[in-house]
C-alpha positions as CSV (number, residue, x, y, z in Angstrom):
1,X,11.9,-2.6,5.1
2,X,9.9,-5.4,3.5
3,X,7.8,-8.3,4.6
4,X,10.6,-10.8,4.0
5,X,12.4,-9.2,6.9
6,X,9.2,-9.2,8.9
7,X,8.9,-11.3,12.0
8,X,6.0,-13.7,12.3
9,X,4.0,-13.7,15.4
10,X,1.3,-16.1,16.4
11,X,-1.5,-14.8,18.7
12,X,-4.5,-16.8,19.7
13,X,-4.2,-19.2,16.8
14,X,-4.0,-16.5,14.2
15,X,-0.9,-15.7,12.2
16,X,-0.1,-12.1,11.7
17,X,2.9,-10.5,10.0
18,X,4.4,-7.4,11.6
19,X,7.8,-6.0,10.8
20,X,10.3,-6.2,13.6
21,X,10.7,-3.1,15.9
22,X,14.3,-2.4,14.8
23,X,13.0,-2.3,11.2
24,X,10.3,0.2,12.1
25,X,12.8,2.3,14.0
26,X,15.2,2.3,11.1
27,X,12.4,3.5,8.8
28,X,11.5,6.2,11.3
29,X,15.0,7.5,11.5
30,X,15.2,7.5,7.7
31,X,12.0,9.4,7.4
32,X,13.2,11.9,10.1
33,X,16.5,12.5,8.3
34,X,14.6,13.0,5.0
35,X,12.3,15.5,6.7
36,X,15.1,17.4,8.5
37,X,17.7,17.4,5.7
38,X,17.1,21.0,4.6
39,X,15.8,22.5,7.8
40,X,16.4,21.2,11.3
41,X,14.1,22.2,14.1
42,X,15.9,24.6,16.5
43,X,14.7,23.2,19.8
44,X,14.8,19.8,21.3
45,X,11.1,19.7,21.8
46,X,10.5,20.4,18.1
47,X,13.0,17.7,17.1
48,X,11.2,15.2,19.4
49,X,7.9,16.2,17.8
50,X,9.3,15.7,14.3
51,X,10.7,12.3,15.2
52,X,7.4,11.3,16.8
53,X,5.6,12.2,13.6
54,X,8.2,10.1,11.6
55,X,7.7,7.2,14.0
56,X,4.0,7.4,13.6
57,X,4.3,7.3,9.8
58,X,6.7,4.3,10.1
59,X,4.2,2.3,12.2
60,X,1.3,3.2,9.9
61,X,3.4,2.0,7.0
62,X,4.3,-1.2,8.8
63,X,0.7,-1.9,9.7
64,X,-0.3,-1.3,6.1
65,X,2.4,-3.7,4.9
66,X,1.2,-6.4,7.4
67,X,-2.4,-6.0,6.1
68,X,-1.2,-6.3,2.5
69,X,0.7,-9.5,3.4
70,X,-2.4,-11.2,4.8
71,X,-4.6,-10.5,1.8
72,X,-5.5,-13.4,-0.4
73,X,-4.9,-13.2,-4.1
74,X,-8.6,-12.7,-4.8
75,X,-8.9,-9.9,-2.3
76,X,-5.9,-8.1,-3.9
77,X,-7.4,-8.6,-7.3
78,X,-10.8,-7.2,-6.3
79,X,-9.1,-4.2,-4.7
80,X,-7.1,-3.6,-7.9
81,X,-10.2,-3.8,-10.0
82,X,-12.0,-1.3,-7.8
83,X,-9.0,1.1,-8.0
84,X,-9.0,0.7,-11.8
85,X,-12.7,1.6,-12.1
86,X,-11.9,4.8,-10.0
87,X,-9.0,5.6,-12.3
88,X,-11.3,5.0,-15.3
89,X,-13.7,7.6,-13.9
90,X,-10.8,10.1,-13.5
91,X,-9.8,9.4,-17.1
92,X,-13.3,10.0,-18.3
93,X,-13.4,13.4,-16.5
94,X,-10.4,14.8,-18.4
95,X,-10.8,18.0,-20.3
96,X,-12.0,17.7,-23.9
97,X,-8.6,18.6,-25.4
98,X,-6.9,15.6,-23.9
99,X,-7.0,12.2,-25.6
100,X,-8.4,9.4,-23.4
101,X,-8.8,6.6,-25.9
102,X,-5.4,4.9,-25.4
103,X,-5.5,5.2,-21.5
104,X,-9.1,4.1,-21.4
105,X,-8.5,1.0,-23.6
106,X,-5.5,0.0,-21.4
107,X,-7.6,0.3,-18.3
108,X,-10.5,-1.7,-19.7
109,X,-8.1,-4.4,-21.0
110,X,-6.6,-4.8,-17.5
111,X,-10.0,-4.8,-15.8
112,X,-11.2,-7.5,-18.2
113,X,-8.0,-9.5,-17.7
114,X,-8.4,-9.4,-13.9
115,X,-12.1,-10.1,-14.0
116,X,-11.5,-13.2,-16.2
117,X,-8.9,-14.4,-13.6
118,X,-11.4,-13.9,-10.9
119,X,-14.0,-15.9,-12.7
120,X,-11.6,-18.8,-13.3
121,X,-10.6,-18.9,-9.6
122,X,-14.3,-18.9,-8.6
123,X,-15.0,-21.8,-11.0
124,X,-12.0,-23.7,-9.6
125,X,-13.2,-23.1,-6.0
126,X,-16.7,-24.3,-6.9
127,X,-15.4,-27.5,-8.6
């Protein structure tokens, strides 16, 4: 399921993107079959519970995709920069025996690249 297949709904003047219900159900069945491939619950109640859990995960994923679709480019870039800083902290916390120079340089390069793009877009908005 992707946003291209999503239906567009207009509510109170706002445009929101939510995947169609059949797409969510298809995703739920796919998740259910993946979960029950090796071991199937023995009772009907247990099967319903597993499917309910799969359906909940499918809706959660659909809402996340809808939220991602409505983000602006600057919001996405800011979120990516924040995640890169967290990853940089994880890299710095590696044990002494592991080399961090290459990974750290790659992360810093991407952070600087995204930050430069943000500054350019802010300057264009101000002009």
